[in-house]
Backbone as a chain_set.jsonl record, in Angstrom:
{"seq": "MTTPRLPSRLSRFWHCRAGTTAIEFAIVGPVLFLTLGVIIETGLFLFFQFNLQYATDLAARQIRIGTVGPLTSTSTPDQMNIDDFKNLVCQKLPLPNCTTRIRVDVRHEASFAALSAIMPNPPQNVGAQTPSGAYVESYSPGTRGDAGSLIVTYDWRFSFGFVGSFFHNVPTYPGIWRMYGVSVYRNEM", "coords": {"N": [[11.152, 116.625, 136.646], [11.166, 114.127, 134.312], [13.126, 111.432, 133.101], [13.503, 110.267, 129.767], [12.391, 107.068, 128.754], [14.398, 104.144, 128.132], [13.782, 102.678, 125.658], [12.665, 104.752, 124.057], [14.787, 106.517, 123.791], [16.591, 104.924, 122.308], [15.083, 104.689, 120.02], [14.987, 107.357, 119.104], [17.718, 107.733, 118.65], [18.157, 105.859, 116.654], [16.665, 106.881, 114.514], [17.79, 109.323, 114.041], [19.462, 111.499, 111.805], [21.785, 112.937, 111.752], [25.168, 113.207, 110.963], [25.215, 111.079, 109.217], [26.242, 111.242, 106.613], [28.993, 111.483, 107.056], [29.571, 109.001, 108.183], [28.857, 107.284, 106.093], [30.735, 108.142, 104.176], [33.077, 107.382, 105.488], [32.898, 104.675, 105.22], [32.722, 104.207, 102.42], [34.725, 105.843, 101.302], [37.568, 104.916, 101.575], [37.553, 102.737, 99.77], [36.866, 104.03, 97.407], [39.1, 105.806, 97.049], [41.159, 103.937, 96.855], [40.416, 102.571, 94.526], [40.582, 104.691, 92.652], [43.35, 105.206, 92.862], [44.465, 102.804, 91.888], [43.49, 102.895, 89.277], [44.8, 105.202, 88.314], [47.492, 104.376, 88.593], [47.518, 102.202, 86.831], [47.045, 103.54, 84.42], [49.402, 105.118, 84.266], [51.294, 103.06, 84.128], [50.618, 101.831, 81.661], [51.104, 104.003, 79.951], [53.908, 104.347, 80.263], [54.743, 101.838, 79.38], [53.998, 101.924, 76.669], [55.683, 104.045, 75.851], [58.166, 102.861, 76.315], [58.224, 100.814, 74.384], [58.123, 102.416, 72.101], [60.552, 103.889, 72.331], [62.304, 101.744, 72.127], [61.835, 100.897, 69.485], [62.747, 103.189, 68.11], [65.462, 103.199, 68.865], [66.262, 100.755, 67.784], [66.0, 101.371, 65.131], [68.115, 103.156, 64.863], [70.252, 101.41, 65.113], [69.761, 99.79, 62.894], [70.113, 101.521, 60.684], [72.73, 102.155, 60.98], [73.705, 104.172, 62.656], [74.724, 103.829, 65.21], [77.153, 102.809, 64.789], [79.325, 100.435, 63.213], [79.882, 97.045, 64.198], [82.935, 95.87, 64.556], [86.099, 94.131, 64.344], [88.011, 95.929, 65.041], [87.81, 98.91, 66.869], [85.803, 101.699, 65.974], [85.663, 105.29, 65.563], [82.983, 106.214, 65.569], [81.537, 104.257, 66.814], [79.259, 103.177, 69.225], [79.324, 102.501, 72.746], [77.857, 100.303, 75.217], [76.843, 101.895, 77.312], [76.583, 104.43, 76.12], [74.655, 103.726, 74.267], [72.498, 103.076, 75.949], [71.984, 105.63, 76.966], [71.081, 106.814, 74.614], [68.672, 105.406, 74.236], [67.323, 106.207, 76.56], [66.875, 108.899, 76.127], [64.419, 109.151, 74.962], [62.679, 108.258, 76.845], [60.541, 108.923, 79.525], [61.302, 108.066, 82.161], [62.073, 107.524, 85.623], [65.447, 107.457, 86.833], [66.501, 106.21, 84.54], [68.818, 105.282, 82.979], [70.149, 103.666, 84.791], [68.309, 101.751, 85.433], [67.291, 100.449, 83.203], [67.678, 97.58, 81.094], [69.499, 96.253, 78.406], [69.46, 94.209, 75.495], [71.122, 93.378, 72.82], [71.438, 91.691, 69.869], [72.823, 89.796, 67.113], [72.621, 87.899, 64.086], [73.24, 85.871, 61.166], [70.874, 85.12, 59.911], [67.259, 85.302, 60.324], [66.193, 82.998, 61.406], [68.364, 81.837, 62.745], [68.761, 83.876, 64.561], [66.417, 83.813, 66.105], [66.875, 81.558, 67.584], [68.771, 82.304, 69.457], [67.762, 84.444, 70.868], [66.577, 85.834, 73.975], [64.026, 84.101, 75.631], [61.189, 83.926, 77.53], [60.918, 87.491, 76.697], [61.077, 88.981, 79.099], [63.096, 87.827, 80.519], [65.376, 89.25, 80.223], [67.308, 90.842, 82.271], [67.827, 91.109, 85.857], [67.132, 88.158, 87.747], [66.618, 87.832, 90.388], [66.185, 89.904, 93.328], [68.746, 90.596, 94.275], [70.358, 89.806, 92.276], [72.466, 89.974, 89.336], [72.622, 90.991, 85.897], [74.063, 90.109, 82.889], [74.496, 92.184, 80.312], [73.87, 92.155, 76.784], [75.469, 93.404, 73.966], [75.658, 93.628, 70.821], [75.608, 94.842, 67.909], [76.024, 94.076, 65.19], [76.668, 93.776, 61.591], [76.34, 95.008, 58.176], [73.459, 93.713, 56.606], [72.942, 91.76, 58.517], [70.607, 89.972, 60.595], [68.915, 91.357, 63.303], [68.222, 91.877, 66.82], [66.608, 93.725, 69.398], [66.073, 94.091, 72.764], [64.634, 95.834, 75.345], [64.385, 96.328, 78.759], [62.556, 97.318, 81.717], [62.176, 97.586, 85.146], [59.201, 97.822, 86.743], [57.991, 99.19, 89.648], [55.291, 98.704, 91.681], [53.142, 101.13, 93.149], [51.074, 100.573, 94.884], [51.353, 98.106, 96.998], [49.97, 95.613, 97.258], [48.975, 95.184, 94.714], [51.241, 94.608, 93.204], [51.877, 92.162, 94.356], [50.052, 90.473, 93.252], [50.286, 90.866, 90.51], [52.931, 90.176, 88.884], [55.699, 89.438, 86.78], [58.113, 88.189, 86.916], [58.946, 85.461, 88.471], [60.654, 85.092, 90.754], [60.897, 87.587, 91.765], [58.991, 89.242, 93.421], [56.392, 91.724, 93.359], [57.286, 93.23, 91.28], [56.871, 94.302, 87.969], [58.1, 93.471, 84.964], [58.569, 95.508, 82.41], [58.813, 95.462, 78.877], [60.3, 96.183, 75.717], [60.406, 95.14, 72.375], [62.208, 94.702, 69.401], [62.755, 93.624, 66.125], [64.887, 93.362, 63.344], [66.558, 94.032, 60.16], [69.854, 94.791, 59.462], [70.798, 97.682, 57.666], [73.0, 99.143, 57.132]], "CA": [[11.372, 116.266, 135.274], [11.437, 112.698, 134.197], [14.012, 111.064, 131.994], [12.826, 109.363, 128.825], [12.723, 105.657, 128.923], [15.437, 103.626, 127.243], [13.33, 102.403, 124.296], [12.463, 105.967, 123.268], [16.123, 107.02, 123.47], [17.085, 104.107, 121.197], [14.298, 105.017, 118.844], [15.461, 108.647, 118.616], [19.068, 107.521, 118.123], [18.045, 105.097, 115.42], [16.069, 107.707, 113.473], [18.562, 110.555, 113.878], [20.227, 111.512, 110.556], [22.985, 113.76, 111.924], [26.412, 112.441, 110.841], [25.077, 109.946, 108.295], [27.163, 111.427, 105.483], [30.351, 111.173, 107.517], [29.681, 107.55, 108.369], [28.86, 106.674, 104.762], [32.02, 108.423, 103.539], [34.092, 106.566, 106.148], [32.781, 103.309, 104.689], [32.925, 104.179, 100.976], [35.905, 106.619, 100.948], [38.79, 104.147, 101.304], [37.383, 101.943, 98.553], [36.914, 104.988, 96.304], [40.467, 106.265, 96.851], [41.94, 102.793, 96.401], [40.061, 102.356, 93.123], [41.185, 105.782, 91.888], [44.79, 104.991, 92.846], [44.77, 101.695, 90.982], [43.229, 103.379, 87.914], [45.883, 106.115, 87.953], [48.725, 103.613, 88.405], [47.378, 101.433, 85.597], [47.247, 104.478, 83.328], [50.829, 105.429, 84.196], [51.976, 101.847, 83.68], [50.4, 101.675, 80.218], [51.797, 105.106, 79.302], [55.333, 104.056, 80.231], [54.939, 100.664, 78.528], [53.949, 102.416, 75.286], [56.902, 104.815, 75.605], [59.298, 101.936, 76.26], [58.215, 100.183, 73.055], [58.461, 103.466, 71.134], [61.995, 104.141, 72.44], [62.973, 100.548, 71.604], [61.751, 100.958, 68.017], [63.647, 104.246, 67.628], [66.85, 102.754, 69.056], [66.511, 99.703, 66.794], [66.194, 102.051, 63.842], [69.48, 103.702, 64.868], [71.148, 100.28, 64.822], [69.482, 99.331, 61.533], [70.683, 102.419, 59.672], [74.162, 102.261, 61.196], [74.076, 105.353, 63.429], [75.481, 103.446, 66.408], [78.481, 102.377, 64.367], [79.421, 99.001, 62.935], [80.625, 96.212, 65.131], [84.048, 95.256, 63.838], [87.158, 93.668, 65.248], [88.701, 97.116, 65.539], [86.848, 99.932, 67.24], [85.77, 102.887, 65.136], [85.304, 106.457, 66.365], [81.542, 106.422, 65.679], [80.892, 103.109, 67.44], [78.781, 103.417, 70.589], [79.387, 101.405, 73.712], [76.537, 100.01, 75.773], [76.367, 103.029, 78.112], [76.114, 105.44, 75.168], [73.414, 103.228, 73.684], [71.449, 103.251, 76.959], [71.646, 107.055, 76.969], [70.284, 107.039, 73.414], [67.331, 104.888, 74.518], [66.704, 106.986, 77.642], [66.476, 110.23, 75.657], [63.001, 109.094, 74.588], [61.899, 107.662, 77.934], [60.343, 109.765, 80.709], [61.34, 107.167, 83.31], [63.065, 107.908, 86.637], [66.667, 106.645, 86.895], [66.405, 105.369, 83.346], [70.045, 104.596, 82.546], [70.559, 102.659, 85.764], [67.269, 100.745, 85.636], [66.945, 99.667, 82.016], [68.625, 96.566, 80.639], [69.392, 96.081, 76.959], [69.97, 92.971, 74.916], [71.256, 93.576, 71.375], [72.093, 90.511, 69.288], [72.731, 89.693, 65.662], [72.96, 86.633, 63.425], [73.168, 85.969, 59.701], [69.49, 84.932, 59.46], [66.258, 85.432, 61.371], [66.044, 81.687, 62.052], [69.458, 81.708, 63.713], [68.538, 84.885, 65.603], [65.356, 83.375, 67.03], [67.416, 80.517, 68.462], [69.618, 82.86, 70.517], [67.071, 85.516, 71.59], [65.985, 85.441, 75.258], [62.612, 83.768, 75.542], [60.466, 85.131, 77.153], [61.742, 88.709, 76.743], [61.304, 89.503, 80.447], [64.304, 87.231, 81.094], [66.451, 90.231, 80.114], [67.336, 91.548, 83.553], [68.1, 90.258, 87.018], [66.044, 87.25, 88.093], [66.394, 87.973, 91.832], [66.475, 91.286, 93.716], [70.179, 90.836, 94.47], [71.088, 89.253, 91.137], [72.932, 90.855, 88.276], [72.361, 90.487, 84.564], [75.097, 90.506, 81.937], [73.822, 92.68, 79.129], [74.471, 91.815, 75.502], [75.446, 94.53, 73.034], [76.345, 93.21, 69.609], [74.706, 95.313, 66.855], [76.21, 93.389, 63.921], [77.108, 94.521, 60.414], [75.378, 95.102, 57.076], [72.757, 92.507, 56.192], [72.641, 90.866, 59.639], [69.341, 90.059, 61.312], [69.225, 91.814, 64.652], [67.12, 92.039, 67.777], [66.828, 94.609, 70.536], [65.106, 93.986, 73.845], [64.893, 96.784, 76.418], [63.484, 96.063, 79.886], [62.524, 98.254, 82.833], [61.432, 96.99, 86.253], [58.191, 98.723, 87.293], [57.616, 98.911, 91.037], [53.94, 99.185, 91.927], [52.962, 101.982, 94.329], [50.197, 99.826, 95.768], [52.067, 96.843, 97.179], [49.169, 94.413, 97.036], [48.835, 94.99, 93.271], [52.454, 93.928, 92.785], [51.908, 90.77, 94.801], [49.207, 89.699, 92.341], [50.707, 91.047, 89.124], [54.374, 90.256, 88.636], [56.011, 88.478, 85.728], [59.373, 87.523, 87.205], [58.501, 84.725, 89.653], [61.51, 85.24, 91.93], [61.025, 89.016, 92.025], [57.617, 89.679, 93.667], [56.159, 93.156, 93.436], [57.882, 93.876, 90.113], [56.422, 93.932, 86.632], [59.167, 93.83, 84.04], [58.095, 95.998, 81.119], [59.837, 95.264, 77.861], [60.067, 96.537, 74.323], [61.142, 94.218, 71.496], [62.257, 95.069, 67.987], [63.559, 92.721, 65.286], [65.178, 94.145, 62.144], [67.722, 93.638, 59.367], [70.762, 95.934, 59.33], [70.909, 98.247, 56.319], [74.221, 99.969, 57.033]], "C": [[11.769, 114.809, 135.216], [12.347, 112.457, 133.002], [13.27, 110.119, 131.065], [13.278, 107.926, 129.054], [13.722, 105.21, 127.862], [14.915, 103.334, 125.837], [13.12, 103.678, 123.474], [13.81, 106.622, 122.919], [16.716, 106.241, 122.287], [16.355, 104.442, 119.907], [14.759, 106.351, 118.256], [16.854, 108.505, 118.007], [19.025, 106.83, 116.76], [17.551, 105.964, 114.268], [16.812, 109.021, 113.244], [19.444, 110.457, 112.63], [21.496, 112.355, 110.654], [24.227, 112.868, 111.858], [26.339, 111.271, 109.885], [26.081, 110.042, 107.141], [28.589, 111.072, 105.873], [30.558, 109.672, 107.674], [29.709, 106.85, 107.01], [30.191, 106.909, 104.046], [33.137, 107.596, 104.173], [34.059, 105.125, 105.636], [33.191, 103.256, 103.216], [34.245, 104.848, 100.562], [37.154, 105.804, 100.672], [38.706, 103.31, 100.02], [37.47, 102.855, 97.324], [38.352, 105.421, 96.014], [41.376, 105.134, 96.368], [41.678, 102.522, 94.922], [40.669, 103.437, 92.232], [42.699, 105.608, 91.783], [45.198, 103.893, 91.886], [44.531, 102.115, 89.53], [44.356, 104.291, 87.451], [47.174, 105.342, 87.709], [48.673, 102.763, 87.137], [47.588, 102.327, 84.379], [48.707, 104.85, 83.156], [51.628, 104.245, 83.657], [51.835, 101.687, 82.163], [51.089, 102.777, 79.422], [53.291, 104.81, 79.177], [55.636, 102.825, 79.385], [54.934, 101.071, 77.059], [55.236, 103.169, 74.953], [58.134, 103.93, 75.532], [59.369, 101.25, 74.903], [58.601, 101.189, 71.977], [59.967, 103.748, 71.141], [62.8, 102.959, 71.908], [62.967, 100.56, 70.076], [62.686, 102.023, 67.452], [65.116, 103.84, 67.758], [67.206, 101.658, 68.055], [66.714, 100.306, 65.414], [67.603, 102.629, 63.758], [70.506, 102.597, 64.585], [71.005, 99.898, 63.351], [70.128, 100.214, 60.482], [72.155, 102.723, 59.921], [74.613, 103.468, 61.991], [74.922, 105.004, 64.645], [76.87, 102.95, 66.051], [78.537, 100.882, 64.152], [80.204, 98.274, 64.024], [81.705, 95.499, 64.326], [85.086, 94.797, 64.846], [87.969, 94.833, 65.786], [87.667, 98.203, 65.793], [86.948, 101.125, 66.295], [85.321, 104.066, 65.973], [83.801, 106.642, 66.544], [80.805, 105.253, 66.336], [80.516, 103.439, 68.882], [79.089, 102.227, 71.464], [78.007, 101.253, 74.337], [75.986, 101.17, 76.601], [75.866, 104.158, 77.215], [74.781, 105.021, 74.554], [72.25, 103.367, 74.664], [71.02, 104.715, 77.048], [70.784, 107.413, 75.769], [68.84, 106.584, 73.634], [66.622, 105.788, 75.526], [66.326, 108.4, 77.233], [64.994, 110.275, 75.308], [62.111, 108.534, 75.69], [61.764, 108.621, 79.111], [60.317, 108.922, 81.987], [62.375, 107.646, 84.319], [64.24, 106.932, 86.653], [66.782, 105.709, 85.697], [67.684, 104.597, 83.06], [70.503, 103.534, 83.532], [69.537, 101.535, 85.902], [66.857, 99.989, 84.381], [68.05, 98.647, 81.748], [68.412, 96.402, 79.139], [70.013, 94.757, 76.541], [69.942, 93.16, 73.404], [72.042, 92.389, 70.83], [71.958, 90.542, 67.774], [73.122, 88.284, 65.227], [72.821, 86.833, 61.923], [71.734, 85.854, 59.189], [68.536, 85.087, 60.644], [66.047, 84.11, 62.105], [67.135, 81.488, 63.104], [69.292, 82.7, 64.858], [67.489, 84.428, 66.606], [65.852, 82.294, 67.985], [68.232, 81.097, 69.616], [68.943, 83.989, 71.307], [66.534, 85.007, 72.923], [64.486, 85.202, 75.104], [62.127, 83.271, 76.889], [61.324, 86.38, 77.326], [61.98, 89.256, 78.146], [62.453, 88.81, 81.168], [65.52, 88.146, 80.959], [66.397, 91.08, 81.378], [67.561, 90.565, 84.679], [66.89, 89.392, 87.345], [65.761, 87.227, 89.589], [66.737, 89.405, 92.211], [67.96, 91.579, 93.895], [71.017, 90.366, 93.283], [71.486, 90.298, 90.124], [72.608, 90.212, 86.936], [73.454, 91.005, 83.645], [74.39, 90.907, 80.649], [74.599, 92.301, 77.872], [74.357, 93.031, 74.592], [76.307, 94.172, 71.835], [75.481, 93.585, 68.407], [74.868, 94.642, 65.497], [76.637, 94.321, 62.804], [76.032, 94.457, 59.329], [74.784, 93.739, 56.714], [72.415, 91.548, 57.314], [71.211, 91.066, 60.132], [69.679, 90.436, 62.75], [67.991, 91.895, 65.521], [67.57, 92.977, 68.888], [65.704, 94.388, 71.521], [65.548, 94.966, 74.922], [63.894, 96.495, 77.528], [63.633, 97.136, 80.952], [61.667, 97.631, 83.92], [60.522, 98.027, 86.891], [57.852, 98.272, 88.711], [56.248, 99.533, 91.291], [53.884, 100.022, 93.196], [52.082, 101.291, 95.355], [50.747, 98.414, 95.869], [51.257, 95.609, 96.88], [48.96, 94.144, 95.555], [50.042, 94.212, 92.745], [52.514, 92.481, 93.221], [51.034, 89.881, 93.915], [49.725, 89.724, 90.912], [52.213, 91.242, 89.061], [54.709, 89.172, 87.619], [57.41, 87.896, 85.832], [59.14, 86.776, 88.524], [59.35, 84.932, 90.908], [61.671, 86.691, 92.358], [59.632, 89.589, 92.295], [57.519, 91.198, 93.804], [56.7, 93.926, 92.25], [57.187, 93.373, 88.853], [57.502, 94.404, 85.675], [58.537, 94.217, 82.699], [59.198, 95.745, 80.101], [59.348, 95.741, 76.5], [60.95, 95.634, 73.473], [61.079, 94.74, 70.071], [63.206, 94.113, 67.264], [63.695, 93.392, 63.926], [66.296, 93.49, 61.345], [68.567, 94.892, 59.162], [70.874, 96.364, 57.874], [72.251, 98.894, 56.077], [75.226, 99.46, 56.061]], "O": [[12.607, 114.338, 135.985], [12.324, 113.201, 132.022], [12.501, 109.271, 131.516], [14.396, 107.65, 129.487], [13.858, 105.846, 126.817], [15.577, 103.726, 124.876], [13.388, 103.664, 122.273], [13.943, 107.22, 121.852], [17.278, 106.84, 121.37], [16.954, 104.471, 118.832], [14.906, 106.468, 117.039], [17.138, 109.092, 116.964], [19.766, 107.181, 115.842], [17.998, 105.779, 113.136], [16.473, 109.759, 112.32], [20.103, 109.438, 112.421], [22.22, 112.458, 109.664], [24.335, 111.891, 112.6], [27.314, 110.532, 109.751], [26.689, 109.046, 106.748], [29.309, 110.433, 105.105], [31.616, 109.146, 107.327], [30.496, 105.927, 106.803], [30.718, 106.009, 103.392], [34.048, 107.153, 103.474], [35.084, 104.443, 105.625], [33.928, 102.357, 102.811], [34.831, 104.451, 99.554], [37.761, 105.979, 99.616], [39.683, 103.197, 99.28], [38.079, 102.489, 96.318], [38.779, 105.405, 94.86], [42.27, 105.364, 95.554], [42.609, 102.272, 94.157], [41.213, 103.13, 91.171], [43.27, 105.84, 90.718], [46.173, 104.04, 91.149], [45.294, 101.728, 88.645], [44.822, 104.17, 86.318], [47.879, 105.608, 86.736], [49.682, 102.621, 86.445], [48.235, 101.92, 83.414], [49.207, 104.895, 82.032], [52.525, 104.412, 82.831], [52.82, 101.437, 81.468], [51.606, 102.52, 78.335], [53.875, 104.999, 78.11], [56.681, 102.769, 78.737], [55.777, 100.614, 76.287], [55.819, 102.956, 73.89], [59.054, 104.217, 74.767], [60.451, 101.116, 74.331], [59.327, 100.849, 71.042], [60.588, 103.836, 70.082], [63.858, 103.147, 71.307], [63.983, 100.264, 69.448], [63.344, 101.798, 66.436], [65.918, 104.107, 66.863], [68.321, 101.63, 67.534], [67.512, 99.804, 64.622], [68.221, 102.595, 62.694], [71.504, 102.827, 63.901], [71.998, 99.707, 62.65], [70.641, 99.708, 59.484], [72.768, 103.469, 59.158], [75.806, 103.77, 62.004], [75.754, 105.807, 65.068], [77.682, 102.698, 66.941], [77.854, 100.133, 64.851], [81.077, 98.848, 64.675], [81.409, 94.626, 63.509], [84.963, 95.044, 66.046], [88.552, 94.74, 66.866], [86.745, 98.383, 64.996], [88.039, 101.509, 65.872], [84.661, 103.876, 66.995], [83.372, 107.174, 67.568], [79.576, 105.262, 66.407], [81.343, 103.918, 69.659], [79.115, 101.088, 70.999], [77.09, 102.006, 74.009], [74.778, 101.406, 76.592], [74.843, 104.776, 77.509], [73.893, 105.848, 74.346], [71.143, 103.731, 74.267], [69.833, 105.008, 77.189], [69.861, 108.22, 75.884], [67.899, 107.286, 73.265], [65.442, 106.095, 75.357], [65.535, 109.045, 77.921], [64.382, 111.342, 75.358], [60.911, 108.355, 75.483], [62.773, 109.086, 79.642], [59.403, 109.057, 82.8], [63.44, 108.124, 83.93], [64.051, 105.725, 86.505], [67.127, 104.537, 85.851], [67.642, 103.376, 82.911], [71.184, 102.587, 83.138], [69.861, 100.473, 86.433], [66.146, 98.989, 84.475], [69.203, 98.841, 82.132], [67.277, 96.412, 78.661], [70.958, 94.264, 77.156], [68.881, 93.11, 72.781], [73.16, 92.114, 71.267], [71.092, 91.223, 67.226], [73.858, 87.581, 65.919], [72.331, 87.869, 61.474], [71.405, 86.423, 58.148], [68.943, 85.015, 61.804], [65.754, 84.107, 63.301], [66.864, 81.028, 64.214], [69.644, 82.399, 65.999], [67.644, 84.627, 67.811], [65.307, 82.133, 69.077], [68.371, 80.447, 70.652], [69.491, 84.446, 72.311], [66.078, 83.866, 73.003], [63.775, 86.015, 74.514], [62.629, 82.251, 77.36], [62.342, 86.344, 78.018], [62.985, 89.93, 78.374], [62.762, 89.157, 82.308], [66.578, 87.856, 81.517], [65.527, 91.939, 81.52], [67.496, 89.351, 84.489], [65.751, 89.844, 87.232], [64.757, 86.655, 90.013], [67.498, 90.063, 91.501], [68.388, 92.714, 93.684], [72.24, 90.509, 93.284], [70.902, 91.381, 90.068], [72.349, 89.01, 86.867], [73.738, 92.203, 83.623], [73.767, 90.081, 79.982], [75.821, 92.148, 77.898], [73.283, 93.619, 74.461], [77.52, 94.383, 71.832], [74.705, 92.759, 67.924], [73.92, 94.641, 64.712], [76.929, 95.496, 63.029], [74.949, 93.916, 59.547], [75.501, 92.753, 56.541], [71.663, 90.6, 57.091], [70.673, 92.173, 60.094], [70.617, 89.898, 63.339], [66.865, 91.972, 65.029], [68.741, 93.017, 69.263], [64.527, 94.482, 71.171], [66.697, 94.937, 75.362], [62.69, 96.422, 77.278], [64.677, 97.776, 81.079], [60.548, 97.194, 83.651], [60.99, 98.988, 87.502], [57.475, 97.122, 88.939], [56.068, 100.741, 91.136], [54.502, 99.673, 94.202], [52.314, 101.407, 96.558], [50.621, 97.622, 94.935], [51.777, 94.65, 96.311], [48.783, 92.99, 95.165], [49.897, 93.283, 91.95], [53.128, 91.653, 92.548], [51.254, 88.672, 93.838], [49.621, 88.735, 90.187], [52.703, 92.366, 89.174], [54.078, 88.115, 87.599], [57.85, 87.183, 84.931], [59.136, 87.398, 89.586], [58.814, 84.946, 92.015], [62.494, 86.994, 93.221], [59.128, 90.356, 91.474], [58.434, 91.859, 94.296], [56.589, 95.151, 92.208], [56.947, 92.176, 88.693], [57.785, 95.599, 85.586], [58.041, 93.367, 81.959], [60.382, 95.809, 80.433], [58.158, 95.704, 76.187], [62.108, 95.392, 73.812], [60.025, 95.166, 69.598], [64.309, 93.835, 67.734], [62.721, 93.935, 63.407], [66.906, 92.519, 61.792], [68.057, 95.93, 58.739], [71.022, 95.539, 56.973], [72.609, 99.168, 54.931], [76.285, 100.066, 55.892]]}, "num_chains": 1, "name": "protein.A"}
């Protein structure tokens, strides 16, 4: 019995279709799963961003109608502190570790012009600017007739690390996208 020559073995190997699907899936599979993962994470991100703005609007309404209590020189029994206010915001947010990860900035002034001068600009400045930094939150709801603003932020950590390295909005905090909700109102209480 003679062994086939090398060129015919190469020819048979080249034309053999056994295992083609596995090889194609090994090439295309990682790209497919990566694309699906990025699509799912983008959908979750947008869902939580919408919910953050919705919760911010509802919390601002509570300030506007006086449910959180007036800010006076003497404390009143119905006045909320900042932790109670964060709990109020987090009741409408399906976010993990909400009360420890959101930051709030509530300010008031006599007019909208004066308010715009003291509001953080851009809104993503509400929160720590470095991973080890702290942020002093502002909670001053004001009284009847005051113009007020509420900014709520949440630091989104991307599951796919390379996405966070391209898309982050706090320059000194790579891998983080700071979501924020903003509401401006006039107190009615």
